TORKE-685408 format. One record per residue (C-alpha): residue number from 1; residue in one letter; z, x, y. Coordinates in Angstrom, 2 decimals, m for minus. Each point is the difference from the previous one (the first is absolute). Layout:
# residues N
<rec nr="NUM" rest="a" zz="Z" xx="X" yy="Y"/>
...
This chain:
# residues 79
<rec nr="1" rest="x" zz="m3.82" xx="m13.22" yy="m6.58"/>
<rec nr="2" rest="x" zz="m1.82" xx="2.18" yy="m2.50"/>
<rec nr="3" rest="x" zz="0.99" xx="3.68" yy="0.24"/>
<rec nr="4" rest="x" zz="m3.65" xx="1.12" yy="0.01"/>
<rec nr="5" rest="x" zz="m0.56" xx="m1.99" yy="3.19"/>
<rec nr="6" rest="x" zz="3.13" xx="1.49" yy="1.61"/>
<rec nr="7" rest="x" zz="m1.15" xx="3.50" yy="m0.96"/>
<rec nr="8" rest="x" zz="m3.37" xx="m0.64" yy="1.60"/>
<rec nr="9" rest="x" zz="1.59" xx="m1.24" yy="3.21"/>
<rec nr="10" rest="x" zz="2.51" xx="2.89" yy="0.08"/>
<rec nr="11" rest="x" zz="m2.84" xx="2.48" yy="m0.51"/>
<rec nr="12" rest="x" zz="m1.94" xx="m1.49" yy="2.92"/>
<rec nr="13" rest="x" zz="3.06" xx="0.34" yy="2.23"/>
<rec nr="14" rest="x" zz="0.55" xx="3.57" yy="m1.13"/>
<rec nr="15" rest="x" zz="m3.64" xx="0.91" yy="0.60"/>
<rec nr="16" rest="x" zz="0.35" xx="m1.17" yy="3.60"/>
<rec nr="17" rest="x" zz="3.09" xx="2.17" yy="0.57"/>
<rec nr="18" rest="x" zz="m1.57" xx="3.07" yy="m1.70"/>
<rec nr="19" rest="x" zz="m1.70" xx="0.66" yy="3.34"/>
<rec nr="20" rest="x" zz="3.34" xx="1.04" yy="1.52"/>
<rec nr="21" rest="x" zz="0.38" xx="3.78" yy="0.04"/>
<rec nr="22" rest="x" zz="3.73" xx="m0.09" yy="m0.85"/>
<rec nr="23" rest="x" zz="0.54" xx="m1.11" yy="m3.62"/>
<rec nr="24" rest="x" zz="3.58" xx="m1.07" yy="0.71"/>
<rec nr="25" rest="x" zz="m1.18" xx="m2.28" yy="2.80"/>
<rec nr="26" rest="x" zz="m2.71" xx="m1.40" yy="m2.26"/>
<rec nr="27" rest="x" zz="2.55" xx="m0.89" yy="m2.70"/>
<rec nr="28" rest="x" zz="2.26" xx="m1.57" yy="2.61"/>
<rec nr="29" rest="x" zz="m2.96" xx="m1.98" yy="1.34"/>
<rec nr="30" rest="x" zz="m0.82" xx="m1.39" yy="m3.44"/>
<rec nr="31" rest="x" zz="3.66" xx="m0.89" yy="m0.60"/>
<rec nr="32" rest="x" zz="0.24" xx="m1.72" yy="3.39"/>
<rec nr="33" rest="x" zz="m3.14" xx="m2.00" yy="m0.67"/>
<rec nr="34" rest="x" zz="1.41" xx="m1.13" yy="m3.35"/>
<rec nr="35" rest="x" zz="3.27" xx="m1.00" yy="1.72"/>
<rec nr="36" rest="x" zz="m1.76" xx="m1.89" yy="2.77"/>
<rec nr="37" rest="x" zz="m2.77" xx="m1.79" yy="m1.84"/>
<rec nr="38" rest="x" zz="0.86" xx="m0.30" yy="m3.69"/>
<rec nr="39" rest="x" zz="2.31" xx="m2.66" yy="m1.39"/>
<rec nr="40" rest="x" zz="3.18" xx="1.39" yy="m1.56"/>
<rec nr="41" rest="x" zz="m1.21" xx="m0.98" yy="m3.47"/>
<rec nr="42" rest="x" zz="m3.24" xx="1.94" yy="0.47"/>
<rec nr="43" rest="x" zz="1.92" xx="3.09" yy="1.10"/>
<rec nr="44" rest="x" zz="2.35" xx="m0.36" yy="m2.96"/>
<rec nr="45" rest="x" zz="m2.90" xx="m0.22" yy="m2.46"/>
<rec nr="46" rest="x" zz="m1.53" xx="3.18" yy="1.41"/>
<rec nr="47" rest="x" zz="3.34" xx="1.83" yy="m0.01"/>
<rec nr="48" rest="x" zz="0.71" xx="m1.00" yy="m3.61"/>
<rec nr="49" rest="x" zz="m3.51" xx="1.13" yy="m0.97"/>
<rec nr="50" rest="x" zz="0.53" xx="3.42" yy="1.58"/>
<rec nr="51" rest="x" zz="3.56" xx="0.50" yy="m1.26"/>
<rec nr="52" rest="x" zz="m1.11" xx="m0.86" yy="m3.54"/>
<rec nr="53" rest="x" zz="m2.56" xx="2.80" yy="m0.03"/>
<rec nr="54" rest="x" zz="m3.09" xx="m1.29" yy="1.76"/>
<rec nr="55" rest="x" zz="m3.32" xx="1.39" yy="m1.15"/>
<rec nr="56" rest="x" zz="m2.33" xx="1.96" yy="2.24"/>
<rec nr="57" rest="x" zz="m1.85" xx="m3.03" yy="1.41"/>
<rec nr="58" rest="x" zz="2.46" xx="m0.22" yy="2.89"/>
<rec nr="59" rest="x" zz="m0.73" xx="2.18" yy="3.03"/>
<rec nr="60" rest="x" zz="2.66" xx="2.75" yy="0.30"/>
<rec nr="61" rest="x" zz="0.90" xx="m1.14" yy="3.54"/>
<rec nr="62" rest="x" zz="0.62" xx="m3.52" yy="m1.27"/>
<rec nr="63" rest="x" zz="2.09" xx="1.39" yy="m2.87"/>
<rec nr="64" rest="x" zz="2.14" xx="2.04" yy="2.41"/>
<rec nr="65" rest="x" zz="0.40" xx="m3.01" yy="2.31"/>
<rec nr="66" rest="x" zz="1.14" xx="m2.16" yy="m2.93"/>
<rec nr="67" rest="x" zz="2.52" xx="2.66" yy="m0.99"/>
<rec nr="68" rest="x" zz="1.21" xx="0.12" yy="3.61"/>
<rec nr="69" rest="x" zz="0.51" xx="m3.78" yy="m0.03"/>
<rec nr="70" rest="x" zz="1.76" xx="0.27" yy="m3.36"/>
<rec nr="71" rest="x" zz="2.40" xx="2.61" yy="1.41"/>
<rec nr="72" rest="x" zz="0.72" xx="m2.26" yy="2.99"/>
<rec nr="73" rest="x" zz="0.79" xx="m2.92" yy="m2.29"/>
<rec nr="74" rest="x" zz="2.22" xx="2.18" yy="m2.20"/>
<rec nr="75" rest="x" zz="1.85" xx="1.18" yy="3.11"/>
<rec nr="76" rest="x" zz="0.60" xx="m3.56" yy="1.16"/>
<rec nr="77" rest="x" zz="1.22" xx="m1.03" yy="m3.45"/>
<rec nr="78" rest="x" zz="2.52" xx="2.87" yy="m0.04"/>
<rec nr="79" rest="x" zz="1.64" xx="m1.17" yy="3.22"/>
């Protein structure tokens, strides 16, 4: 899938969770949504995009959620 489309979808998800008063919970909500509803390949594309220095078109909550997912994957790989 084209990264621009994934960014748009991730931004829509993040915008929904921006309504939560606790930023940490909002980031966790975005990450959980990506886990539950995105195919592994879609998540991987977004993570690679963020890790490789994503530009500012990605909502900060989505960026943090992608980094959270990246950290989880790195932790699993280290086991």
